[in-house]
C-alpha positions as CSV (number, residue, x, y, z in Angstrom):
1,M,258.7,70.1,-11.3
2,S,257.8,70.0,-7.6
3,S,255.1,72.3,-6.2
4,A,257.8,74.2,-4.2
5,A,259.8,74.7,-7.4
6,R,256.7,75.9,-9.2
7,T,256.0,78.4,-6.4
8,V,259.6,79.8,-6.6
9,A,259.3,80.0,-10.4
10,R,256.1,82.0,-10.2
11,R,257.6,84.4,-7.7
12,L,260.7,84.9,-9.8
13,S,258.5,85.6,-12.8
14,R,256.6,88.4,-11.2
15,P,257.3,91.9,-12.5
16,P,259.8,93.9,-10.3
17,G,257.3,96.7,-10.0
18,T,254.8,94.3,-8.3
19,I,257.4,93.1,-5.9
20,L,258.3,96.7,-5.0
21,L,254.6,97.6,-4.5
22,W,254.1,94.7,-2.1
23,A,257.2,95.6,-0.1
24,L,255.9,99.2,0.2
25,A,252.4,97.9,1.1
26,M,253.8,95.7,3.9
27,V,255.8,98.6,5.4
28,A,252.8,100.9,5.2
29,T,250.5,98.3,6.7
30,A,252.9,97.7,9.6
31,W,253.1,101.5,10.2
32,F,249.3,101.7,10.0
33,F,248.8,99.2,12.8
34,A,251.6,100.6,15.0
35,R,250.9,104.3,14.6
36,V,247.2,104.6,13.8
37,L,245.1,101.6,14.8
38,L,246.7,100.6,18.1
39,P,246.9,104.1,19.5
40,A,243.2,104.6,18.6
41,V,242.2,101.7,20.9
42,G,243.1,103.6,24.0
43,F,242.4,107.1,22.8
44,D,239.7,109.1,24.8
45,S,237.9,110.9,22.0
46,F,234.7,112.5,21.0
47,G,232.7,110.7,18.4
48,F,232.8,107.3,20.1
49,A,231.5,109.0,23.3
50,S,228.3,110.2,21.5
51,Y,227.6,107.0,19.6
52,Y,228.2,104.7,22.5
53,T,226.3,106.8,25.1
54,A,223.3,107.0,22.8
55,A,223.3,103.2,22.3
56,R,223.5,102.6,26.0
57,L,220.5,104.9,26.5
58,V,218.6,102.7,24.0
59,V,219.6,99.6,25.9
60,S,218.5,101.1,29.2
61,G,215.3,102.5,27.8
62,E,216.3,106.1,28.6
63,L,216.5,107.5,25.1
64,D,214.1,110.4,24.6
65,A,214.1,114.0,23.4
66,R,216.7,114.9,26.0
67,I,219.5,113.7,23.8
68,Y,219.3,117.0,22.1
69,D,219.8,118.8,25.4
70,N,223.6,119.1,25.4
71,A,224.0,119.4,29.2
72,W,221.9,116.4,29.9
73,F,223.6,114.2,27.3
74,Q,227.0,115.2,28.5
75,E,226.1,114.3,32.0
76,R,225.2,110.8,30.8
77,E,228.6,110.6,29.0
78,R,230.5,111.6,32.1
79,A,228.6,108.9,34.1
80,L,230.1,106.3,31.7
81,G,233.6,107.7,32.2
82,L,233.7,109.3,28.7
83,R,234.6,112.8,27.5
84,N,232.0,115.4,26.7
85,D,230.4,115.4,23.3
86,I,227.0,116.3,21.9
87,Y,224.4,114.3,19.9
88,G,224.2,117.3,17.5
89,H,222.0,117.3,14.4
90,Q,221.8,113.5,14.1
91,P,218.4,111.7,13.6
92,P,217.2,109.6,16.6
93,T,218.0,106.3,14.8
94,M,221.7,107.0,14.8
95,A,221.6,105.9,18.4
96,L,221.1,102.3,17.2
97,L,224.4,102.0,15.3
98,M,226.6,100.9,18.2
99,L,224.0,98.6,19.7
100,P,226.3,95.5,18.8
101,V,228.9,96.7,21.3
102,A,226.7,98.7,23.8
103,W,226.5,95.8,26.2
104,L,230.3,95.9,26.7
105,P,232.2,98.3,29.0
106,P,233.4,101.4,27.2
107,A,237.1,100.4,26.7
108,V,236.2,96.9,25.5
109,A,233.4,98.3,23.3
110,R,235.8,100.7,21.6
111,A,238.4,98.0,20.9
112,S,235.7,95.7,19.5
113,W,234.3,98.4,17.3
114,L,237.7,99.1,15.8
115,A,238.2,95.4,15.1
116,L,234.9,95.5,13.3
117,D,236.2,98.4,11.2
118,L,238.9,96.1,9.8
119,L,236.2,93.6,8.8
120,W,234.2,96.4,7.1
121,L,237.3,97.4,5.2
122,L,237.9,93.9,3.9
123,L,234.3,93.6,2.8
124,I,234.5,97.0,1.0
125,G,237.5,95.8,-1.0
126,V,235.7,92.5,-2.0
127,L,232.5,94.4,-3.0
128,A,234.5,96.9,-5.0
129,A,236.3,94.1,-6.9
130,R,233.0,92.4,-7.6
131,S,231.5,95.7,-8.9
132,A,234.6,96.5,-11.0
133,A,234.4,93.1,-12.7
134,S,231.3,94.2,-14.5
135,L,233.5,96.5,-16.7
136,G,236.6,94.3,-17.0
137,G,238.3,95.3,-13.8
138,R,240.1,92.6,-11.8
139,A,242.1,92.2,-8.7
140,T,245.7,91.3,-9.3
141,L,248.7,91.2,-7.0
142,A,249.6,94.8,-8.1
143,T,246.1,96.2,-7.5
144,V,245.7,94.5,-4.1
145,A,249.1,96.0,-3.1
146,L,247.9,99.5,-4.2
147,M,244.7,99.0,-2.3
148,L,246.6,98.2,0.8
149,L,248.8,101.2,0.4
150,L,245.8,103.5,-0.1
151,V,244.1,102.1,3.1
152,A,247.2,102.4,5.2
153,L,247.9,106.0,4.2
154,F,244.3,107.3,3.8
155,R,243.9,110.3,6.1
156,P,240.1,110.2,6.4
157,L,240.4,106.6,7.6
158,H,243.0,107.7,10.2
159,A,240.5,110.2,11.6
160,E,237.7,107.7,11.5
161,L,239.7,105.2,13.6
162,R,241.1,107.9,16.0
163,Y,237.6,109.0,16.9
164,A,236.0,105.5,16.6
165,Q,233.3,106.8,14.3
166,V,230.7,104.9,12.4
167,H,231.5,105.9,8.8
168,T,233.4,102.8,7.9
169,L,230.2,100.8,8.5
170,M,228.4,103.4,6.3
171,A,231.1,103.1,3.7
172,L,230.3,99.4,3.6
173,W,226.6,100.2,2.9
174,Y,227.7,102.5,0.1
175,A,229.8,99.6,-1.3
176,V,226.8,97.3,-1.0
177,W,224.6,99.9,-2.8
178,L,227.1,100.1,-5.7
179,Y,227.3,96.3,-6.0
180,G,223.5,96.0,-6.0
181,F,223.2,98.9,-8.6
182,V,225.8,97.3,-10.9
183,S,224.7,93.7,-10.6
184,G,220.9,94.4,-10.9
185,R,220.2,93.1,-7.4
186,D,217.5,95.7,-6.7
187,W,216.6,94.4,-3.2
188,L,220.3,94.7,-2.2
189,C,220.5,98.2,-3.7
190,G,217.3,99.2,-1.8
191,A,218.4,97.7,1.5
192,A,221.6,99.7,1.5
193,L,219.8,102.9,0.7
194,A,217.3,102.2,3.5
195,L,220.1,101.6,6.0
196,L,221.8,104.9,5.0
197,A,218.5,106.8,5.3
198,L,217.7,105.4,8.7
199,A,221.2,105.8,10.1
200,K,221.9,109.4,9.2
201,L,219.4,110.4,6.5
202,A,222.4,109.9,4.1
203,G,222.6,108.9,0.5
204,A,220.1,111.4,-1.1
205,P,221.9,111.7,-4.5
206,L,221.7,107.9,-4.9
207,W,217.9,108.0,-4.8
208,L,218.0,110.6,-7.5
209,L,220.3,108.4,-9.7
210,L,217.9,105.4,-9.3
211,L,215.0,107.6,-10.3
212,V,216.7,108.9,-13.5
213,A,217.9,105.5,-14.4
214,G,214.4,104.1,-14.1
215,R,215.3,101.5,-11.4
216,W,211.8,101.4,-10.0
217,R,212.2,98.1,-8.2
218,A,215.2,99.3,-6.3
219,L,213.4,102.5,-5.3
220,F,210.4,100.4,-4.1
221,W,212.7,98.2,-2.0
222,A,214.4,101.3,-0.6
223,A,211.2,103.0,0.4
224,A,209.5,99.9,1.7
225,L,212.5,98.8,3.8
226,A,213.1,102.4,5.1
227,G,209.4,102.6,6.1
228,A,209.5,99.2,7.8
229,G,212.7,100.2,9.6
230,F,211.3,103.4,10.8
231,M,208.2,101.7,12.2
232,G,210.2,98.9,13.7
233,T,212.6,101.2,15.5
234,L,210.0,103.7,16.7
235,P,209.4,101.9,20.0
236,L,213.2,102.1,20.7
237,V,213.7,105.8,20.0
238,G,210.2,107.2,20.7
239,V,207.9,109.6,18.9
240,G,208.9,112.5,21.1
241,T,212.5,112.1,20.0
242,W,211.6,112.4,16.4
243,Q,209.4,115.4,17.1
244,A,212.4,117.1,18.9
245,Y,214.6,116.3,15.9
246,L,212.2,117.4,13.1
247,F,211.0,120.6,14.7
248,G,214.1,121.5,16.7
249,R,217.2,120.4,14.8
250,V,216.4,120.1,11.1
251,G,215.4,123.8,10.7
252,D,218.7,124.8,12.2
253,L,220.8,123.2,9.4
254,A,220.8,125.9,6.8
255,A,221.4,128.9,9.2
256,N,223.9,127.3,11.6
257,P,227.2,129.2,11.3
258,V,229.3,126.3,12.5
259,F,228.8,124.7,9.0
260,G,231.3,127.2,7.7
261,V,234.3,125.8,9.6
262,T,237.0,124.4,7.3
263,A,237.0,121.1,9.2
264,L,233.8,120.5,7.3
265,Q,235.0,119.6,3.8
266,T,231.9,120.5,1.8
267,L,230.8,123.0,-0.8
268,T,228.6,124.6,1.9
269,S,231.6,125.2,4.1
270,L,233.8,126.6,1.3
271,L,231.1,129.0,0.0
272,R,230.4,130.2,3.6
273,Q,234.1,130.9,4.0
274,L,234.0,133.1,0.9
275,F,230.6,134.8,1.1
276,V,229.2,134.7,4.7
277,F,230.5,136.7,7.6
278,D,230.5,135.2,11.1
279,A,232.8,136.5,13.9
280,A,233.5,133.0,15.2
281,Y,233.6,130.7,12.2
282,T,233.9,132.7,9.0
283,P,235.5,136.0,10.1
284,A,237.2,137.1,6.8
285,P,235.1,136.4,3.7
286,L,235.6,138.0,0.3
287,L,232.3,139.8,0.9
288,H,229.2,139.2,3.0
289,A,226.6,138.0,0.5
290,P,224.7,134.9,1.7
291,G,222.5,135.1,-1.4
292,I,225.6,134.6,-3.6
293,A,226.7,131.6,-1.5
294,T,223.3,130.0,-1.9
295,A,223.2,130.7,-5.7
296,L,226.7,129.3,-6.2
297,W,225.9,126.2,-4.2
298,I,222.9,125.5,-6.3
299,A,224.8,126.2,-9.6
300,A,227.8,124.0,-8.5
301,T,225.6,121.2,-7.3
302,A,223.6,121.3,-10.6
303,A,226.9,121.3,-12.6
304,L,228.0,118.2,-10.8
305,L,224.7,116.3,-10.8
306,V,223.5,117.0,-14.3
307,P,226.4,115.2,-16.2
308,T,226.3,112.4,-13.7
309,L,222.5,111.9,-14.2
310,A,222.8,112.3,-17.9
311,G,225.0,109.2,-18.1
312,A,222.6,107.2,-15.9
313,R,221.0,105.4,-18.9
314,R,223.7,105.6,-21.6
315,R,226.8,104.8,-19.7
316,P,227.8,101.7,-17.8
317,R,226.2,101.4,-14.4
318,L,229.5,101.1,-12.7
319,L,230.8,104.5,-14.0
320,A,227.5,106.3,-13.2
321,G,227.2,104.8,-9.8
322,A,230.8,105.4,-8.8
323,A,230.6,109.0,-10.0
324,M,227.5,109.7,-7.9
325,L,229.2,108.2,-4.8
326,C,231.9,110.8,-5.1
327,L,229.3,113.6,-4.8
328,V,227.5,112.4,-1.6
329,V,229.8,114.1,0.9
330,P,230.6,117.3,-1.0
331,T,227.0,118.2,-1.5
332,Q,225.7,117.5,2.0
333,P,225.5,120.3,4.6
334,A,228.2,118.9,6.9
335,G,230.9,116.4,6.3
336,E,234.2,116.1,8.1
337,Q,237.1,114.4,6.7
338,H,236.2,111.0,8.2
339,H,233.0,111.1,6.1
340,Y,235.3,110.6,3.1
341,V,236.1,107.0,4.2
342,M,233.2,106.1,1.8
343,L,235.4,107.2,-1.1
344,L,237.5,104.1,-0.6
345,T,235.0,102.2,-2.7
346,P,235.3,104.4,-5.9
347,F,239.1,104.7,-5.4
348,F,239.3,100.9,-5.3
349,V,237.1,100.7,-8.4
350,A,239.4,103.2,-10.3
351,L,242.4,101.1,-9.4
352,L,240.8,97.9,-10.5
353,L,239.6,99.4,-13.8
354,A,242.9,101.1,-14.6
355,H,245.0,98.0,-14.2
356,K,243.9,96.3,-17.4
357,D,244.7,99.2,-19.7
358,V,247.3,101.3,-17.8
359,L,249.0,99.7,-14.7
360,A,249.7,96.4,-16.3
361,G,251.8,98.0,-18.9
362,V,253.6,100.2,-16.4
363,L,254.5,97.4,-14.1
364,S,255.5,94.9,-16.8
365,P,259.3,94.6,-17.6
366,Q,258.3,94.5,-21.2
367,S,256.3,97.7,-21.1
368,M,258.9,100.0,-22.6
369,Q,259.7,97.7,-25.5
370,G,256.0,97.2,-26.2
371,R,255.3,100.9,-26.3
372,A,258.3,101.5,-28.6
373,E,257.0,98.9,-31.0
374,Q,253.5,100.3,-31.0
375,V,254.8,103.8,-31.6
376,A,256.8,102.5,-34.6
377,V,253.8,100.8,-36.0
378,R,251.7,104.0,-35.6
379,Q,254.3,106.0,-37.5
380,A,254.8,103.4,-40.2
381,V,251.1,102.7,-40.9
382,P,249.1,105.9,-41.7
383,G,245.9,106.0,-39.7
384,G,246.9,102.9,-37.8
385,A,245.3,102.9,-34.3
386,T,246.9,100.8,-31.5
387,G,245.9,99.9,-28.0
388,I,248.0,102.7,-26.7
389,D,245.8,105.2,-28.5
390,R,242.6,103.8,-27.1
391,A,244.1,103.8,-23.6
392,R,244.5,107.5,-23.4
393,G,241.0,108.0,-21.9
394,P,241.7,105.6,-19.0
395,R,245.1,107.3,-18.5
396,L,243.5,110.7,-18.1
397,A,241.0,109.3,-15.7
398,L,243.7,107.5,-13.7
399,L,245.7,110.8,-13.6
400,L,242.6,112.6,-12.1
401,A,242.0,109.8,-9.6
402,G,245.7,109.8,-8.7
403,I,245.7,113.5,-7.9
404,G,242.5,113.0,-6.0
405,A,244.1,110.2,-3.9
406,A,247.2,112.4,-3.3
407,L,244.9,115.1,-1.8
408,M,243.4,112.4,0.5
409,L,246.9,111.7,1.8
410,T,247.9,115.2,2.7
411,P,248.3,116.3,6.3
412,N,245.4,117.7,8.3
413,Y,246.7,121.3,8.1
414,F,243.2,122.6,7.2
415,L,241.7,121.7,10.6
416,D,243.3,124.8,12.1
417,N,240.3,127.0,11.2
418,A,241.9,130.2,12.7
419,A,244.9,129.9,10.4
420,W,243.1,129.0,7.2
421,A,239.8,130.8,7.5
422,G,238.8,133.6,5.1
423,W,239.7,134.8,1.6
424,P,241.9,133.7,-0.1
425,R,243.5,131.2,2.2
426,A,240.3,129.2,2.5
427,L,240.7,128.1,-1.1
428,L,243.7,126.0,0.1
429,A,241.8,124.5,3.0
430,Y,239.7,121.9,1.3
431,P,241.9,119.1,-0.1
432,R,239.3,116.3,0.7
433,L,236.6,118.2,-1.1
434,Y,238.9,118.7,-4.2
435,G,240.0,115.1,-4.1
436,A,236.4,113.9,-4.2
437,L,235.6,116.2,-7.2
438,L,238.7,115.0,-9.1
439,L,237.7,111.4,-8.5
440,W,234.2,112.3,-9.8
441,G,235.8,113.8,-12.9
442,A,237.8,110.6,-13.4
443,F,234.6,108.6,-13.7
444,I,232.8,111.1,-15.8
445,C,235.6,111.1,-18.4
446,W,236.3,107.4,-18.2
447,P,235.6,105.7,-21.6
448,A,232.4,103.7,-21.5
449,H,234.3,100.7,-22.9
450,P,237.7,99.8,-21.7
451,A,240.5,99.7,-24.2
452,P,241.1,96.2,-25.5
453,R,244.4,94.5,-25.0
454,S,246.7,95.4,-27.9
455,E,247.7,92.5,-30.1
456,P,251.3,92.1,-31.2
457,P,252.0,94.7,-33.9
458,P,252.2,93.5,-37.5
459,A,255.4,94.0,-39.4
460,P,255.6,97.4,-41.1
């Protein structure tokens, strides 16, 4: 048989479900490029204005404590032809993130940065596949098509690209951390944590997981590289800039009422909507009781972290690490929907793990016949356990992950704070938060050992 004939035969032998998935993935990808990526290239947005201006100040040697003076910083943005934005509560080292494109004119720099985002997404998928392989997950035609569909329709990614933010790069570092954690490459795990800490003081729950898991070498690498990075970047950002940040911005985090807006998809925002009154941002809480909001945040965070940390030693590294990744954004003080781009890694892992025990059977044309035979065997042989019994755990986990993914694809209705603020409407305004928590639940209840492939049933 010729090679062309063999290719045709392989294509004809593919399950119809896989062919349909690829058709949908191609349509969704084309829509993504036409309606999301290309319009983002020429869009004049905030986000990019702040990162790019800060990087240009580093290049010109003008970066100093004045970046926290909103009027001064916006004047620098207007001089570059960009819209007004603020540097906000970000650490000084965040100004270094767009240095690779800071030497380019603003329009060219934005287009180049968005092109890099596509590269970061590809690397995230590869690292997720390498991580999932540690527990039997594998990339197939069906799972790759599902991953493409998820990327094309993922609302947090749409927001990330529209505003040309930096969270796709940070999502790559989270994927590197997970791969290093799973594979035992402590230096890689530590390097990713150091980058996250230097860029935005991000990734705190991951340090805690390494501590409980006893990964001392990874913690050493993280601390050493973070310290070296801090000292190495100090001449670029200046001591005075750090002083302005630590003594002027950090103390404002807890009391700042803006952290109650529904655009921030975090536990902090939800609880402030319910229990903290502010005329501008949280005008209609159930009651004004900031102490209750604080107590509930502590209780909720503990309820999420404790079971995750409890499995740090007794469960597979992949499940513990992916579960902890799901909690990073919900538990931080501020996190808009584009921060949830980092959830692409655990979503990819869930798809790759689920294929062996769940999706392969659903997409196979023989799936219905095989399930019927297994049910017959289970009924005919008392106490007989089949692969379908042992797959119930992965199916429950996949259901939770699927609902979580659906919440990530919903429209951005919650961004209208005036319409969704206050009790009880605010309970409906946090789909990204709920999606992350459902994905966390999927990894918590995922069986530690994947269900083995079922053998042909014996004759009754």
